[in-house]
N, C-alpha and C positions, 0 to 999 in steps of 0.2 A: 440510461433509463429509456425504455421503449414503450410506445403508446400504440393503442388501437382504438378505433371508434366502434362501439357496439351499436349496430343498427336496430337491435331489439329494444334496448334500454335508452338508446339515443344519448349515451354518455361516453366520455373518454375513459378508457381503462388502462391501467399499467400492466404491461406484460412481464410476468415473473418467471417465465420458463428459463431453464438452465442456459447460461451464456458464459463461455470460458474465454479467457485471454491469457497469453503467456507472460512469464516474468522477463523473458528476453525475446525480442522480435527481430527477425532477419528480413530486411527490406530489399535485399540485393535483387530478388526476382522481379521487383517492380520498378527498377531503375530504367531510364530511357534507353541506355545502350544495350542492356540485356533484352529489352522488349523488341528493339529494332532488329537485333541479330536473330532472335527467334522468329520474327515475322518474315524475315528474308528466307530463312530455311524452309518455312512452311509454304511460302509462295512458290518455291521450286517444285512442289508436288503437283500432282494432277488436281486442278481446281474442281473438276467434276466430282471427285471423291472426297473433297474437303469436308463436307458436312457429315458424311458417314464415318469419317476417320478422325473426327475432332479429338476424341479422347486418346486415340492411338498416337496422334501427332504430339499431343501434350507430353506423353511419356517418351516419345522418340527424340524430341528436341527439348530437353530440359533447359532451364535458364542457366547459363554459365556464369561463374563468378565474374565480377567486374575486373577489368584489366588493371585499373589503378589501385593504389594502396589505401584509398579512402574506405573507411569502415561503414558498412550499412547495417551494423548491429546496434540495436537499441535495447536498453534495459529499463524496466519499470521503476520509477522513483516516487510515484504518488498516485493515489486513487481518491476521488471524491465520491462519496456514497450517499444515496437518497433512500430514505425509509418512509414507509406509509403508502398512500394512494396517489393516483394521478392528479387529484384535485388539491392535494396539500401534503405536507410532511416536514421532514427535517433533514438537514445536510450535515455531514461531518467528513473528516478526511483521515486517510492513512498516508503518512509521509516518511520517506527514508531520509536519514540524516544526511546533511550536505558536507561530505568529506572528500577532498580532492585526493585522487590516487596518483602516485608517481608511476610512470610507464617504464618498462624495460626498453633499452636501446637495441635489443635484438629483434630482428624481423620475425613475425609470426604470421601464420595463416589465419583465416577467419575462424576455422574450427578450433585452433589453439586459443584464440582470443575468447571464443565462446566458453570453453572449458575453464579458462583462467578466471574469467569474470563471473562464472557461476560460483566459484569458490569465494571470490571477493564479495559477492552479493550476500552470502551467508554471514559475512563479518560485519555488514552494515546493520545498524540498529534502526528499527522502524518505530514510529510513534503514532498514537491516536490523538487527533485534535478534535474534540467534541465540545464546543463552546469553551467554558472555563476548565474543562477536564482535559488534561494532557498527561498521558502515561505511555510507557513502553508497550509495544505491540509485537506479537509473534507473527512474522510474515507467513509462516506456514498456515495461518488461519485465514489468509486472504481468500482461499477457496470457499470457506464457510461464510465469510462476511460479505463477499462481493459477487459471487457467481450465480446468484438467484437459485432457482431450482426448488426442491421440496425438502421439508424437514419432517421427521417422524416423531410423534409424541404419543404417549399413552393416555387414554381417556376411558372413563367408565361408560359402558353401554348397558342401559337399563333393560333392553330386550333380552340380551344374553346373560345379564347379571354378572358381568366380568369386565376386566380391563382389556381393551384392545388397542392395537397400534393404529393411529390415524395419521394421515399425511396431509400437510398443509404447505401451501406455497409461501416461500419467504417474501417478506415485504421490503427487505433491504437489498439493494443491488448497486453495482457500480454505475455512476452517472457520467464520470469523466476520467479518462486515463492519461497519465503523464509519463512519457518515455524520454530518455536522454541518450544521445548517441554515445557509443563506446568508442573512444579514440583509438585508432590503429597506430601501433608503433611505427616510427619512420623507417624508410628504406635504408639498408646498410650502406648504400653508395653515398648517402647524405650524412649519415651519422658517424662514419668512420673517422672523419676529420674533426669531429666535434668532441669537446671534453664531456666527461660524464658528470651530470648534475644530479644531485640527490637532495631530497627534502629531508633535512635532519630534524628541524624543529617542527612541532605540530602547529597546524593552522589555528589561530586564535581569532574568534569573532567577537568584536566589541559591541556592547549594548549601550545605547544612549543613557546618560546619567539619570534623566527623569524617569525613564522606563525602569532602570535598575532599582532606583529608590522606591518606586511604586511596588515592584515585585517583592523587595525585602520587607516593606511595611505590610503588604498583604500576607506574606508568609508569617510575619511576627504575630499579626492578629489571629491567624489560623491556629498557630501553636498555642497562643494564650487561650483561645476559646476551647480548643481541644482539651486542655488541662482543666479549665474551669468547669466544663460540663461533663467531665469524666466522673463516674460514680465512685471510683476509688478516692478521688479528691474530696468529694462531698462526705464520704465516710470518714476520712481523716479529719476534716474540719469539724464535723459534728462531734467526733470523739474528743478533739482538742477543746472545743468550747464547753462540752459537757464536763470535762475534767477541770477546766479553769473556773467555771461559775461557782461551784462550792468553795473553792479556795479563796476567791475574792470575797465571798460572804463571810467566811471565817476571819479574814483579815479585818473586815469592817467591824465585826463584833468585838474583836480584841482591842481595836482602837477606841 
């Protein structure tokens, strides 16, 4: 969430312009080793022409991948969203399910890892956590839900006596991003002498009994209320009572 202070109204305002962020983030270009190597190469050039050739040097000496096997790739696992204005609003979150993946023992490059994890990211389920509302979420909608920008809506224009397209700034935008490092498979020199370990059984997360009991009771009340307040249920009960009342009166008269 971005703010700006309006010197005309003397109020803080929320900036709703389009702001994009990736599902996967490569931080290798910002590592200390890569920055030092790049600065050494640049320092060998003529310092007098440095200012004029800053952009040229950036392309001439791109950041090289890190020499170690540590991954600098990160994947998005959660987004906290703020909706409304800078003075107030509401927060909710989109969170990817926490499922541990088993890694191959074969060595792969960063590009291979990136492609592999892009496929795995599509297999992870995302959920919306909005107070008491928890439901599955389509991650392809993160662009619409978190990137700010404008939305087009039709509205009636009295001057032209017709419906026109109007553009409005979205008031919901990403407030905080959560990324998790993608683990790089180990080097073959280390793994060749190690046995292959595979995770056969799924990971089971246990819930404390008091929380589990509360969830079951809350779900039971929800199902009961849903049936009690359903119009089909009322129609059934009304028909049943309407049918039974004359029968009871006839039995009383016979007695």
